[in-house]
N, CA, C and O atoms as a Tripos MOL2 file, in Angstrom:
@<TRIPOS>MOLECULE
protein
  256   255    64     0     0
PROTEIN
NO_CHARGES

@<TRIPOS>ATOM
      1 N          39.7070  -29.1980    4.3010 N.3       1 UNK1
      2 CA         38.6660  -28.2380    4.5770 C.3       1 UNK1
      3 C          37.5320  -28.3480    3.5500 C.2       1 UNK1
      4 O          36.3580  -28.3170    3.9190 O.2       1 UNK1
      5 N          37.8820  -28.4770    2.2580 N.am      2 UNK2
      6 CA         36.8530  -28.6200    1.2260 C.3       2 UNK2
      7 C          36.0670  -29.9130    1.4220 C.2       2 UNK2
      8 O          34.8550  -29.9560    1.2150 O.2       2 UNK2
      9 N          36.7790  -30.9640    1.8250 N.am      3 UNK3
     10 CA         36.1270  -32.2550    2.0190 C.3       3 UNK3
     11 C          35.1090  -32.1670    3.1620 C.2       3 UNK3
     12 O          34.0280  -32.7490    3.0750 O.2       3 UNK3
     13 N          35.4480  -31.4510    4.2190 N.am      4 UNK4
     14 CA         34.5400  -31.2650    5.3550 C.3       4 UNK4
     15 C          33.2980  -30.4870    4.9540 C.2       4 UNK4
     16 O          32.1890  -30.8230    5.3690 O.2       4 UNK4
     17 N          33.4810  -29.4530    4.1520 N.am      5 UNK5
     18 CA         32.3340  -28.6720    3.6730 C.3       5 UNK5
     19 C          31.4400  -29.5070    2.7770 C.2       5 UNK5
     20 O          30.2160  -29.3960    2.8320 O.2       5 UNK5
     21 N          32.0540  -30.3440    1.9510 N.am      6 UNK6
     22 CA         31.2680  -31.1870    1.0540 C.3       6 UNK6
     23 C          30.4400  -32.1860    1.8690 C.2       6 UNK6
     24 O          29.2600  -32.3900    1.5820 O.2       6 UNK6
     25 N          31.0460  -32.8040    2.8760 N.am      7 UNK7
     26 CA         30.3090  -33.7540    3.7140 C.3       7 UNK7
     27 C          29.1950  -33.0360    4.4670 C.2       7 UNK7
     28 O          28.0920  -33.5680    4.5870 O.2       7 UNK7
     29 N          29.4690  -31.8340    4.9760 N.am      8 UNK8
     30 CA         28.4500  -31.0750    5.6840 C.3       8 UNK8
     31 C          27.2900  -30.7190    4.7590 C.2       8 UNK8
     32 O          26.1290  -30.8320    5.1530 O.2       8 UNK8
     33 N          27.5890  -30.2920    3.5420 N.am      9 UNK9
     34 CA         26.5110  -29.9260    2.6220 C.3       9 UNK9
     35 C          25.6920  -31.1460    2.2120 C.2       9 UNK9
     36 O          24.4700  -31.0520    2.0930 O.2       9 UNK9
     37 N          26.3390  -32.2870    1.9930 N.am     10 UNK10
     38 CA         25.6070  -33.5070    1.6470 C.3      10 UNK10
     39 C          24.7260  -33.9310    2.8110 C.2      10 UNK10
     40 O          23.5920  -34.3620    2.6030 O.2      10 UNK10
     41 N          25.2320  -33.8140    4.0340 N.am     11 UNK11
     42 CA         24.4570  -34.1680    5.2190 C.3      11 UNK11
     43 C          23.2380  -33.2530    5.3620 C.2      11 UNK11
     44 O          22.1420  -33.7280    5.6590 O.2      11 UNK11
     45 N          23.4200  -31.9540    5.1560 N.am     12 UNK12
     46 CA         22.3040  -31.0170    5.2580 C.3      12 UNK12
     47 C          21.2590  -31.2630    4.1740 C.2      12 UNK12
     48 O          20.0600  -31.1680    4.4370 O.2      12 UNK12
     49 N          21.7000  -31.5750    2.9710 N.am     13 UNK13
     50 CA         20.7560  -31.8720    1.8910 C.3      13 UNK13
     51 C          19.9740  -33.1400    2.2080 C.2      13 UNK13
     52 O          18.7670  -33.1970    1.9720 O.2      13 UNK13
     53 N          20.6400  -34.1460    2.7330 N.am     14 UNK14
     54 CA         19.9640  -35.3930    3.0900 C.3      14 UNK14
     55 C          18.9580  -35.1570    4.2140 C.2      14 UNK14
     56 O          17.8560  -35.7030    4.1810 O.2      14 UNK14
     57 N          19.3250  -34.3550    5.2040 N.am     15 UNK15
     58 CA         18.4070  -34.0580    6.3070 C.3      15 UNK15
     59 C          17.1920  -33.2840    5.8060 C.2      15 UNK15
     60 O          16.0670  -33.5500    6.2290 O.2      15 UNK15
     61 N          17.4160  -32.3320    4.9090 N.am     16 UNK16
     62 CA         16.3000  -31.5680    4.3490 C.3      16 UNK16
     63 C          15.3740  -32.4640    3.5400 C.2      16 UNK16
     64 O          14.1560  -32.2920    3.5760 O.2      16 UNK16
     65 N          15.9380  -33.4130    2.8140 N.am     17 UNK17
     66 CA         15.1160  -34.3440    2.0360 C.3      17 UNK17
     67 C          14.2780  -35.2280    2.9520 C.2      17 UNK17
     68 O          13.1160  -35.5070    2.6560 O.2      17 UNK17
     69 N          14.8600  -35.6660    4.0530 N.am     18 UNK18
     70 CA         14.1020  -36.4920    5.0010 C.3      18 UNK18
     71 C          12.9640  -35.7100    5.6400 C.2      18 UNK18
     72 O          11.8590  -36.2300    5.7930 O.2      18 UNK18
     73 N          13.2290  -34.4710    6.0100 N.am     19 UNK19
     74 CA         12.1870  -33.6350    6.6050 C.3      19 UNK19
     75 C          11.0820  -33.3820    5.5910 C.2      19 UNK19
     76 O           9.9030  -33.4500    5.9370 O.2      19 UNK19
     77 N          11.4380  -33.0960    4.3580 N.am     20 UNK20
     78 CA         10.4340  -32.8430    3.3200 C.3      20 UNK20
     79 C           9.6110  -34.0940    3.0410 C.2      20 UNK20
     80 O           8.4030  -34.0030    2.8210 O.2      20 UNK20
     81 N          10.2450  -35.2520    3.0490 N.am     21 UNK21
     82 CA          9.5190  -36.4970    2.7950 C.3      21 UNK21
     83 C           8.5670  -36.8010    3.9350 C.2      21 UNK21
     84 O           7.4520  -37.2680    3.6980 O.2      21 UNK21
     85 N           8.9780  -36.5500    5.1520 N.am     22 UNK22
     86 CA          8.1250  -36.8350    6.3000 C.3      22 UNK22
     87 C           6.9350  -35.8960    6.3660 C.2      22 UNK22
     88 O           5.8590  -36.2880    6.8170 O.2      22 UNK22
     89 N           7.1150  -34.6700    5.9240 N.am     23 UNK23
     90 CA          6.0300  -33.7020    6.0270 C.3      23 UNK23
     91 C           4.8360  -34.0850    5.1630 C.2      23 UNK23
     92 O           3.7250  -33.6200    5.4210 O.2      23 UNK23
     93 N           5.0310  -34.9190    4.1470 N.am     24 UNK24
     94 CA          3.9100  -35.3050    3.2890 C.3      24 UNK24
     95 C           3.4450  -36.7300    3.5310 C.2      24 UNK24
     96 O           2.4170  -37.1340    2.9880 O.2      24 UNK24
     97 N           4.1720  -37.5070    4.3340 N.am     25 UNK25
     98 CA          3.8070  -38.9110    4.4880 C.3      25 UNK25
     99 C           3.6680  -39.3500    5.9400 C.2      25 UNK25
    100 O           3.7960  -40.5380    6.2340 O.2      25 UNK25
    101 N           3.4130  -38.4320    6.8390 N.am     26 UNK26
    102 CA          3.3260  -38.7940    8.2520 C.3      26 UNK26
    103 C           1.9060  -39.1670    8.6710 C.2      26 UNK26
    104 O           1.5520  -38.9700    9.8330 O.2      26 UNK26
    105 N           1.1030  -39.6830    7.7910 N.am     27 UNK27
    106 CA         -0.2290  -40.1440    8.1390 C.3      27 UNK27
    107 C          -1.3050  -39.0840    8.0680 C.2      27 UNK27
    108 O          -2.4780  -39.3960    8.2740 O.2      27 UNK27
    109 N          -0.9570  -37.8580    7.7870 N.am     28 UNK28
    110 CA         -1.9620  -36.8020    7.6830 C.3      28 UNK28
    111 C          -2.4170  -36.7060    6.2320 C.2      28 UNK28
    112 O          -1.5880  -36.7930    5.3260 O.2      28 UNK28
    113 N          -3.7080  -36.5310    5.9920 N.am     29 UNK29
    114 CA         -4.1790  -36.4590    4.6070 C.3      29 UNK29
    115 C          -3.6900  -35.1850    3.9180 C.2      29 UNK29
    116 O          -3.4760  -34.1550    4.5580 O.2      29 UNK29
    117 N          -3.5240  -35.2780    2.6350 N.am     30 UNK30
    118 CA         -3.1450  -34.1210    1.8400 C.3      30 UNK30
    119 C          -4.3410  -33.1800    1.7630 C.2      30 UNK30
    120 O          -5.4470  -33.6110    1.4350 O.2      30 UNK30
    121 N          -4.1330  -31.9070    2.0590 N.am     31 UNK31
    122 CA         -5.2530  -30.9700    2.0730 C.3      31 UNK31
    123 C          -5.8850  -30.8040    0.6970 C.2      31 UNK31
    124 O          -7.0430  -30.4000    0.5900 O.2      31 UNK31
    125 N          -5.1400  -31.1110   -0.3440 N.am     32 UNK32
    126 CA         -5.6960  -30.9770   -1.6870 C.3      32 UNK32
    127 C          -6.6260  -32.1460   -2.0300 C.2      32 UNK32
    128 O          -7.4250  -32.0480   -2.9610 O.2      32 UNK32
    129 N          -6.5250  -33.2420   -1.2880 N.am     33 UNK33
    130 CA         -7.3550  -34.4080   -1.5680 C.3      33 UNK33
    131 C          -8.6720  -34.4000   -0.8000 C.2      33 UNK33
    132 O          -9.5830  -35.1550   -1.1380 O.2      33 UNK33
    133 N          -8.7880  -33.5670    0.2200 N.am     34 UNK34
    134 CA        -10.0130  -33.5560    1.0150 C.3      34 UNK34
    135 C         -11.0280  -32.6310    0.3800 C.2      34 UNK34
    136 O         -10.6620  -31.6160   -0.2120 O.2      34 UNK34
    137 N         -12.2940  -32.9730    0.4970 N.am     35 UNK35
    138 CA        -13.3470  -32.1860   -0.1160 C.3      35 UNK35
    139 C         -14.0770  -31.2860    0.8480 C.2      35 UNK35
    140 O         -15.1580  -30.7940    0.5260 O.2      35 UNK35
    141 N         -13.5200  -31.0550    2.0260 N.am     36 UNK36
    142 CA        -14.2090  -30.2230    3.0040 C.3      36 UNK36
    143 C         -13.8750  -28.7510    2.7850 C.2      36 UNK36
    144 O         -12.7840  -28.4040    2.3310 O.2      36 UNK36
    145 N         -14.8280  -27.9030    3.1140 N.am     37 UNK37
    146 CA        -14.6280  -26.4640    2.9540 C.3      37 UNK37
    147 C         -13.7090  -25.9450    4.0520 C.2      37 UNK37
    148 O         -13.6290  -26.5270    5.1340 O.2      37 UNK37
    149 N         -13.0340  -24.8750    3.7740 N.am     38 UNK38
    150 CA        -12.1260  -24.2840    4.7480 C.3      38 UNK38
    151 C         -12.8880  -23.5220    5.8280 C.2      38 UNK38
    152 O         -12.3420  -23.2640    6.9010 O.2      38 UNK38
    153 N         -14.1310  -23.1610    5.5620 N.am     39 UNK39
    154 CA        -14.9460  -22.4430    6.5290 C.3      39 UNK39
    155 C         -16.3830  -22.9270    6.4120 C.2      39 UNK39
    156 O         -16.7730  -23.5380    5.4170 O.2      39 UNK39
    157 N         -17.1470  -22.6460    7.4320 N.am     40 UNK40
    158 CA        -18.5450  -23.0850    7.4370 C.3      40 UNK40
    159 C         -19.3280  -22.3650    6.3460 C.2      40 UNK40
    160 O         -19.1280  -21.1730    6.1120 O.2      40 UNK40
    161 N         -20.2050  -23.0800    5.6920 N.am     41 UNK41
    162 CA        -21.0410  -22.4850    4.6600 C.3      41 UNK41
    163 C         -22.2780  -21.8880    5.3270 C.2      41 UNK41
    164 O         -22.9870  -22.5790    6.0580 O.2      41 UNK41
    165 N         -22.5350  -20.6090    5.0770 N.am     42 UNK42
    166 CA        -23.6640  -19.9360    5.6920 C.3      42 UNK42
    167 C         -24.8980  -20.0400    4.8080 C.2      42 UNK42
    168 O         -24.8160  -19.9300    3.5850 O.2      42 UNK42
    169 N         -26.0380  -20.2540    5.4480 N.am     43 UNK43
    170 CA        -27.3030  -20.2540    4.7260 C.3      43 UNK43
    171 C         -27.7750  -18.8070    4.5790 C.2      43 UNK43
    172 O         -27.2290  -17.9030    5.2110 O.2      43 UNK43
    173 N         -28.7820  -18.5960    3.7490 N.am     44 UNK44
    174 CA        -29.3450  -17.2510    3.5850 C.3      44 UNK44
    175 C         -29.9150  -16.7410    4.9020 C.2      44 UNK44
    176 O         -29.8300  -15.5510    5.2060 O.2      44 UNK44
    177 N         -30.4980  -17.6530    5.6840 N.am     45 UNK45
    178 CA        -31.0610  -17.2690    6.9820 C.3      45 UNK45
    179 C         -29.9460  -16.8240    7.9380 C.2      45 UNK45
    180 O         -30.1130  -15.8530    8.6760 O.2      45 UNK45
    181 N         -28.8170  -17.5310    7.9220 N.am     46 UNK46
    182 CA        -27.6780  -17.1430    8.7630 C.3      46 UNK46
    183 C         -27.1770  -15.7520    8.3980 C.2      46 UNK46
    184 O         -26.8770  -14.9410    9.2740 O.2      46 UNK46
    185 N         -27.0900  -15.4850    7.1050 N.am     47 UNK47
    186 CA        -26.6060  -14.1820    6.6350 C.3      47 UNK47
    187 C         -27.5810  -13.0830    7.0420 C.2      47 UNK47
    188 O         -27.1550  -12.0140    7.4800 O.2      47 UNK47
    189 N         -28.8730  -13.3290    6.9070 N.am     48 UNK48
    190 CA        -29.8760  -12.3300    7.2830 C.3      48 UNK48
    191 C         -29.8150  -12.0410    8.7800 C.2      48 UNK48
    192 O         -29.9080  -10.8840    9.1890 O.2      48 UNK48
    193 N         -29.6610  -13.0700    9.5910 N.am     49 UNK49
    194 CA        -29.5770  -12.8970   11.0380 C.3      49 UNK49
    195 C         -28.3350  -12.0930   11.4140 C.2      49 UNK49
    196 O         -28.4100  -11.1650   12.2200 O.2      49 UNK49
    197 N         -27.2080  -12.4480   10.8350 N.am     50 UNK50
    198 CA        -25.9710  -11.7130   11.1380 C.3      50 UNK50
    199 C         -26.0630  -10.2660   10.6850 C.2      50 UNK50
    200 O         -25.5950   -9.3670   11.3840 O.2      50 UNK50
    201 N         -26.6630  -10.0310    9.5180 N.am     51 UNK51
    202 CA        -26.8010   -8.6730    9.0060 C.3      51 UNK51
    203 C         -27.6650   -7.8420    9.9390 C.2      51 UNK51
    204 O         -27.3370   -6.6910   10.2270 O.2      51 UNK51
    205 N         -28.7550   -8.4080   10.4080 N.am     52 UNK52
    206 CA        -29.6460   -7.7060   11.3280 C.3      52 UNK52
    207 C         -28.9160   -7.3620   12.6210 C.2      52 UNK52
    208 O         -29.0230   -6.2400   13.1180 O.2      52 UNK52
    209 N         -28.1830   -8.3130   13.1610 N.am     53 UNK53
    210 CA        -27.4540   -8.0730   14.4150 C.3      53 UNK53
    211 C         -26.3600   -7.0300   14.2320 C.2      53 UNK53
    212 O         -26.1850   -6.1600   15.0860 O.2      53 UNK53
    213 N         -25.6260   -7.1080   13.1340 N.am     54 UNK54
    214 CA        -24.5550   -6.1400   12.9010 C.3      54 UNK54
    215 C         -25.1100   -4.7510   12.6180 C.2      54 UNK54
    216 O         -24.5300   -3.7530   13.0460 O.2      54 UNK54
    217 N         -26.2180   -4.6780   11.9060 N.am     55 UNK55
    218 CA        -26.8530   -3.3710   11.6780 C.3      55 UNK55
    219 C         -27.2870   -2.7650   12.9990 C.2      55 UNK55
    220 O         -27.1420   -1.5600   13.2080 O.2      55 UNK55
    221 N         -27.8190   -3.5900   13.8970 N.am     56 UNK56
    222 CA        -28.2240   -3.1060   15.2100 C.3      56 UNK56
    223 C         -27.0340   -2.5830   16.0120 C.2      56 UNK56
    224 O         -27.1330   -1.5510   16.6750 O.2      56 UNK56
    225 N         -25.9080   -3.2970   15.9500 N.am     57 UNK57
    226 CA        -24.7050   -2.8460   16.6490 C.3      57 UNK57
    227 C         -24.1610   -1.5560   16.0540 C.2      57 UNK57
    228 O         -23.6050   -0.7280   16.7740 O.2      57 UNK57
    229 N         -24.3180   -1.3760   14.7360 N.am     58 UNK58
    230 CA        -23.8290   -0.1780   14.0810 C.3      58 UNK58
    231 C         -24.7870    0.9880   14.2160 C.2      58 UNK58
    232 O         -24.4530    2.1030   13.8170 O.2      58 UNK58
    233 N         -25.9710    0.7620   14.7700 N.am     59 UNK59
    234 CA        -26.9430    1.8180   14.9350 C.3      59 UNK59
    235 C         -27.7100    2.1590   13.6840 C.2      59 UNK59
    236 O         -28.2820    3.2440   13.5820 O.2      59 UNK59
    237 N         -27.7340    1.2390   12.7190 N.am     60 UNK60
    238 CA        -28.4700    1.4840   11.4850 C.3      60 UNK60
    239 C         -29.9260    1.0860   11.6740 C.2      60 UNK60
    240 O         -30.2170    0.1440   12.4110 O.2      60 UNK60
    241 N         -30.8360    1.7840   11.0250 N.am     61 UNK61
    242 CA        -32.2520    1.4160   11.1430 C.3      61 UNK61
    243 C         -32.5150    0.0480   10.4890 C.2      61 UNK61
    244 O         -31.8290   -0.3470    9.5470 O.2      61 UNK61
    245 N         -33.5080   -0.6490   11.0050 N.am     62 UNK62
    246 CA        -33.8570   -1.9640   10.4630 C.3      62 UNK62
    247 C         -34.3830   -1.8160    9.0380 C.2      62 UNK62
    248 O         -35.0840   -0.8570    8.7150 O.2      62 UNK62
    249 N         -34.0330   -2.7760    8.2010 N.am     63 UNK63
    250 CA        -34.4980   -2.7610    6.8100 C.3      63 UNK63
    251 C         -35.9860   -3.0470    6.7750 C.2      63 UNK63
    252 O         -36.5030   -3.8450    7.5560 O.2      63 UNK63
    253 N         -36.6560   -2.3880    5.8650 N.am     64 UNK64
    254 CA        -38.1170   -2.5730    5.7580 C.3      64 UNK64
    255 C         -38.4480   -3.6550    4.7840 C.2      64 UNK64
    256 O         -39.6230   -3.9490    4.5650 O.2      64 UNK64
@<TRIPOS>BOND
     1     1     2 1
     2     2     3 1
     3     3     4 2
     4     3     5 am
     5     5     6 1
     6     6     7 1
     7     7     8 2
     8     7     9 am
     9     9    10 1
    10    10    11 1
    11    11    12 2
    12    11    13 am
    13    13    14 1
    14    14    15 1
    15    15    16 2
    16    15    17 am
    17    17    18 1
    18    18    19 1
    19    19    20 2
    20    19    21 am
    21    21    22 1
    22    22    23 1
    23    23    24 2
    24    23    25 am
    25    25    26 1
    26    26    27 1
    27    27    28 2
    28    27    29 am
    29    29    30 1
    30    30    31 1
    31    31    32 2
    32    31    33 am
    33    33    34 1
    34    34    35 1
    35    35    36 2
    36    35    37 am
    37    37    38 1
    38    38    39 1
    39    39    40 2
    40    39    41 am
    41    41    42 1
    42    42    43 1
    43    43    44 2
    44    43    45 am
    45    45    46 1
    46    46    47 1
    47    47    48 2
    48    47    49 am
    49    49    50 1
    50    50    51 1
    51    51    52 2
    52    51    53 am
    53    53    54 1
    54    54    55 1
    55    55    56 2
    56    55    57 am
    57    57    58 1
    58    58    59 1
    59    59    60 2
    60    59    61 am
    61    61    62 1
    62    62    63 1
    63    63    64 2
    64    63    65 am
    65    65    66 1
    66    66    67 1
    67    67    68 2
    68    67    69 am
    69    69    70 1
    70    70    71 1
    71    71    72 2
    72    71    73 am
    73    73    74 1
    74    74    75 1
    75    75    76 2
    76    75    77 am
    77    77    78 1
    78    78    79 1
    79    79    80 2
    80    79    81 am
    81    81    82 1
    82    82    83 1
    83    83    84 2
    84    83    85 am
    85    85    86 1
    86    86    87 1
    87    87    88 2
    88    87    89 am
    89    89    90 1
    90    90    91 1
    91    91    92 2
    92    91    93 am
    93    93    94 1
    94    94    95 1
    95    95    96 2
    96    95    97 am
    97    97    98 1
    98    98    99 1
    99    99   100 2
   100    99   101 am
   101   101   102 1
   102   102   103 1
   103   103   104 2
   104   103   105 am
   105   105   106 1
   106   106   107 1
   107   107   108 2
   108   107   109 am
   109   109   110 1
   110   110   111 1
   111   111   112 2
   112   111   113 am
   113   113   114 1
   114   114   115 1
   115   115   116 2
   116   115   117 am
   117   117   118 1
   118   118   119 1
   119   119   120 2
   120   119   121 am
   121   121   122 1
   122   122   123 1
   123   123   124 2
   124   123   125 am
   125   125   126 1
   126   126   127 1
   127   127   128 2
   128   127   129 am
   129   129   130 1
   130   130   131 1
   131   131   132 2
   132   131   133 am
   133   133   134 1
   134   134   135 1
   135   135   136 2
   136   135   137 am
   137   137   138 1
   138   138   139 1
   139   139   140 2
   140   139   141 am
   141   141   142 1
   142   142   143 1
   143   143   144 2
   144   143   145 am
   145   145   146 1
   146   146   147 1
   147   147   148 2
   148   147   149 am
   149   149   150 1
   150   150   151 1
   151   151   152 2
   152   151   153 am
   153   153   154 1
   154   154   155 1
   155   155   156 2
   156   155   157 am
   157   157   158 1
   158   158   159 1
   159   159   160 2
   160   159   161 am
   161   161   162 1
   162   162   163 1
   163   163   164 2
   164   163   165 am
   165   165   166 1
   166   166   167 1
   167   167   168 2
   168   167   169 am
   169   169   170 1
   170   170   171 1
   171   171   172 2
   172   171   173 am
   173   173   174 1
   174   174   175 1
   175   175   176 2
   176   175   177 am
   177   177   178 1
   178   178   179 1
   179   179   180 2
   180   179   181 am
   181   181   182 1
   182   182   183 1
   183   183   184 2
   184   183   185 am
   185   185   186 1
   186   186   187 1
   187   187   188 2
   188   187   189 am
   189   189   190 1
   190   190   191 1
   191   191   192 2
   192   191   193 am
   193   193   194 1
   194   194   195 1
   195   195   196 2
   196   195   197 am
   197   197   198 1
   198   198   199 1
   199   199   200 2
   200   199   201 am
   201   201   202 1
   202   202   203 1
   203   203   204 2
   204   203   205 am
   205   205   206 1
   206   206   207 1
   207   207   208 2
   208   207   209 am
   209   209   210 1
   210   210   211 1
   211   211   212 2
   212   211   213 am
   213   213   214 1
   214   214   215 1
   215   215   216 2
   216   215   217 am
   217   217   218 1
   218   218   219 1
   219   219   220 2
   220   219   221 am
   221   221   222 1
   222   222   223 1
   223   223   224 2
   224   223   225 am
   225   225   226 1
   226   226   227 1
   227   227   228 2
   228   227   229 am
   229   229   230 1
   230   230   231 1
   231   231   232 2
   232   231   233 am
   233   233   234 1
   234   234   235 1
   235   235   236 2
   236   235   237 am
   237   237   238 1
   238   238   239 1
   239   239   240 2
   240   239   241 am
   241   241   242 1
   242   242   243 1
   243   243   244 2
   244   243   245 am
   245   245   246 1
   246   246   247 1
   247   247   248 2
   248   247   249 am
   249   249   250 1
   250   250   251 1
   251   251   252 2
   252   251   253 am
   253   253   254 1
   254   254   255 1
   255   255   256 2
@<TRIPOS>SUBSTRUCTURE
     1 UNK1         2 RESIDUE 1 A UNK
     2 UNK2         6 RESIDUE 1 A UNK
     3 UNK3        10 RESIDUE 1 A UNK
     4 UNK4        14 RESIDUE 1 A UNK
     5 UNK5        18 RESIDUE 1 A UNK
     6 UNK6        22 RESIDUE 1 A UNK
     7 UNK7        26 RESIDUE 1 A UNK
     8 UNK8        30 RESIDUE 1 A UNK
     9 UNK9        34 RESIDUE 1 A UNK
    10 UNK10       38 RESIDUE 1 A UNK
    11 UNK11       42 RESIDUE 1 A UNK
    12 UNK12       46 RESIDUE 1 A UNK
    13 UNK13       50 RESIDUE 1 A UNK
    14 UNK14       54 RESIDUE 1 A UNK
    15 UNK15       58 RESIDUE 1 A UNK
    16 UNK16       62 RESIDUE 1 A UNK
    17 UNK17       66 RESIDUE 1 A UNK
    18 UNK18       70 RESIDUE 1 A UNK
    19 UNK19       74 RESIDUE 1 A UNK
    20 UNK20       78 RESIDUE 1 A UNK
    21 UNK21       82 RESIDUE 1 A UNK
    22 UNK22       86 RESIDUE 1 A UNK
    23 UNK23       90 RESIDUE 1 A UNK
    24 UNK24       94 RESIDUE 1 A UNK
    25 UNK25       98 RESIDUE 1 A UNK
    26 UNK26      102 RESIDUE 1 A UNK
    27 UNK27      106 RESIDUE 1 A UNK
    28 UNK28      110 RESIDUE 1 A UNK
    29 UNK29      114 RESIDUE 1 A UNK
    30 UNK30      118 RESIDUE 1 A UNK
    31 UNK31      122 RESIDUE 1 A UNK
    32 UNK32      126 RESIDUE 1 A UNK
    33 UNK33      130 RESIDUE 1 A UNK
    34 UNK34      134 RESIDUE 1 A UNK
    35 UNK35      138 RESIDUE 1 A UNK
    36 UNK36      142 RESIDUE 1 A UNK
    37 UNK37      146 RESIDUE 1 A UNK
    38 UNK38      150 RESIDUE 1 A UNK
    39 UNK39      154 RESIDUE 1 A UNK
    40 UNK40      158 RESIDUE 1 A UNK
    41 UNK41      162 RESIDUE 1 A UNK
    42 UNK42      166 RESIDUE 1 A UNK
    43 UNK43      170 RESIDUE 1 A UNK
    44 UNK44      174 RESIDUE 1 A UNK
    45 UNK45      178 RESIDUE 1 A UNK
    46 UNK46      182 RESIDUE 1 A UNK
    47 UNK47      186 RESIDUE 1 A UNK
    48 UNK48      190 RESIDUE 1 A UNK
    49 UNK49      194 RESIDUE 1 A UNK
    50 UNK50      198 RESIDUE 1 A UNK
    51 UNK51      202 RESIDUE 1 A UNK
    52 UNK52      206 RESIDUE 1 A UNK
    53 UNK53      210 RESIDUE 1 A UNK
    54 UNK54      214 RESIDUE 1 A UNK
    55 UNK55      218 RESIDUE 1 A UNK
    56 UNK56      222 RESIDUE 1 A UNK
    57 UNK57      226 RESIDUE 1 A UNK
    58 UNK58      230 RESIDUE 1 A UNK
    59 UNK59      234 RESIDUE 1 A UNK
    60 UNK60      238 RESIDUE 1 A UNK
    61 UNK61      242 RESIDUE 1 A UNK
    62 UNK62      246 RESIDUE 1 A UNK
    63 UNK63      250 RESIDUE 1 A UNK
    64 UNK64      254 RESIDUE 1 A UNK
């Protein structure tokens, strides 16, 4: 019984190691190595436009 548990645990550890190794080497780039932003960078004009639209939806008067 102990021998069976030992073989099962070694098998599970080996399977977990294979899954972990594949998750980092399956042809997909490492996210830490890429220089792209996680979201689009907004310009000042984009922010002003969105602020105006959201203020209008909220019923706030337009900024002077």
